[in-house]
N, C-alpha and C positions, 0 to 999 in steps of 0.2 A: 504494500500499500504506500502510495506517494505521501511525503509529508505535507501538512497544510502550509499554505503559502505565507511567507514571512510579512509581519506588520510593517507597513512603510514607515519611514523614519518620522515624518511630521506626526502621524497619529501615536507611534510608539512613544516618542519622547513626551507627549502631552499625557498619555495614560501613566507613564512612570512618575511624572510630576504630581499627578492627581493622587496616585498611590501613596507617595511620601506625604502628601498633605492629608491623607487619611479619608479622601473622598471615594466612597462606594458608589460606582455608577449603576443606575438601574439599566435594564434591557434597553429600554427606549432611549436612554441618554447615550448609551454605547453605540446603538444603530445610527442614532443621529450624528454623532461625531464622526463615525466611520463614513457615512455618506459625504459629509462636507469636506472631510479630508480628501476623498477620493476626488471630488469636483476640484479642489484646490490643486491637487497634484496632476489631474488629467482634464484641463479646461476644454470644454466643447462648445462650439459657437452654434447654439441651437435654442437658447431661451427667447421668450416673448420679446424682450426689448430689442432683439437683433433681428426679427422678422419683419421685412418690409410690408408695411400696411396691415399688420396684425391689428386686430380690434378686440374689443371686450364687450361682450353682451351682458348688460347687467339690469334687471328690472324692466325688461322690455325695451331698453335704450341701447344704442350703440355708441361705444367710446373709442376713440382713435388715439394713437401716440400723438402728442402735440406736435405740430409743425412750428417753424419759426414765427410765422405770422401769428399763430394763436399764443405762443409763449410770449411774444411781446406784448400782445393785447392783455393777456392775464395779468403779466407782471406790472404793466402800467395801471390797470383799473383796479388791481388789488391795493396799490398804494394810495389811490385817490378816492375810492368809495369807502364811506363811512358807515353805511348801514351794514351791520354785522350779519343779518339773515341773507343779504344779497352777496356779500363776501363769501359766505360759506358756500355758495353755489357757482361761484366763478369758475373754479377748477374744473368742475364736472362740464360746465357749459362749454368751456374752451375746448375740452376733449371732444365733445359731441361735434363741434365746428371744425375738427382737424382731419376730416376725410381728405384723401388726396385730391388736390385741385380746389378744395372749398376755400373760397376767399371772403365769404359773407361777413366776417368780422369787420372788414374794412368799412362796411356801412353802419356798423354799430359803434359810433364814435363820439357820442356825448352822453352826459350824465343821465339824462332822461332816457335816452335810448337804451343805453346799457341796463339801467335798472329795470325798465319795462321788459325788455328781452329776457333777461335772466329770471326775473320773477315770475313772469308768465310761464316759462320753461319749468321752473321749479314746481309749480302748481300742477303740472302734468305728470310729475314723477310718481311712480308707483312703488316708491320705497319709503321707509321711516327715517327720521333724523339719525337713528342710531345705525342704520344700514348705510347711510351716507358716508360715515366715519369709515366702515369697512371698505366701501367703494373707494375712497381716496387712496387707501393703502394700496389697492390694486392697481390704481392709475399711476401712481408713482413707480411702480414696478414696470409698467409697459413703456414708460417714459426712459426707463433705464437708470433712474437716479437714486434707487434705494437697494441697499444691500439685501440678500436673502435672508440675513439675520440682522435684526436691529441692534444698535448700541444699547447696552443695559442704561437706563436712567437718560436716555438722550431726550433734550428738550426740542420741541418743534421749532423750526426756523421760518421766517418770512422768506417769501420767494425772492431770488436774487434778481435785480433789474437786468433785463436783456435788451441789447441793441439789435433789431431785427436784421439791419443791413450789415452788422459786423461779420466780416469773413465771407460775405457772398461773393465779394469781388474776387477774392483768392480763389474760391470754388470755380467761378465761372472762367477764370484764367486758366485753371487746371484741366477744365473740361468744356473746350470752346463750343462744343455743339449744345451745351445747355443754356438756359436763359435765367435771369434773377428770379422770375416767378416760379422755377422749378425748386430752387433751393429755399424759396420763402414758403411755399404751400403745396409742393409736389413730393416731398419727403420728410420724414419725421426730423425734428431737431436732434434727437440722440443719434440717428443714422448719420445725418450730414456733419454733426460733430466728430464721429468716430472717422469719417472719411477726411476731415480736415485734420485731425490729430495724425493720422498715417501720412498725410502729405507733408506736415511740418517735420515728422521724424524721419521721412523717406523710408519708411518701414511697413511693407505690406502686411506685417504680422501684428500691427499695432492693436487691431480689434482683439486678437486672441490674447495678446499680453495683458490687455485691460481686463479681460474676463478672469484671466488667472489671478490677478491682483484682487478682484471682487471676490474670488473663491477664497483666497487666503483671509480676506478681511472677515468674510462671514464665518469661517472656520474659528478664527480667534474670537469673535464675538461670542459664539457658542460656547466656548471654554470659559469665558467671563461669566455668561449666564449661569453655567453649571456651579462654578465656583461660588456665585452669589447665592444659589438655591441651596447648596450645602453649607453655607455660613463660613466659607473660608475667605471671600472678599467681602 
């Protein structure tokens, strides 16, 4: 009978450290760490954030990865709108308006227009306020901005202001057959940012490298959670 495969170094080092700290892992915790360690060691580019045009169906509505136009629109109005109920719906509305080629947000460009459009859309939602919170966790994932495992005790952050036209010139120069409109509303912000990063580093494997870093970060967060649950941290 062949010997069982050896445990890879990343996982083995953590298991040894947890043993020394007196942490007795449950079966669920052990499987969780093992799966995350494998993803960190063998990154595969197949997650939702990296699938062109992938959308999420939730409560009868379709949400798309935000393109640059929607990202800019959301960032701008989140900082300008004071009504908390409207602000709570902005992220979802921006995703609904991010279907490839959708430029309708260009016409929603005043306080009254934004509040009216967003509030009317909110009244049609077939989900509760509690479900909206769960929805937004999923939306951040399809945008590629959230680790698979959250940082323990992480505090929510306000959206970072985005210049819609930043880097579009560089992308058009790199791909002469494309138009500014394509980079603005024809591809998701996450995808265009990955392409731009690859161009800046002159490294076609940049996307895979980024996924590996995300995998390592998720694994480290999981270890922190386990230490916290067992009272070690």
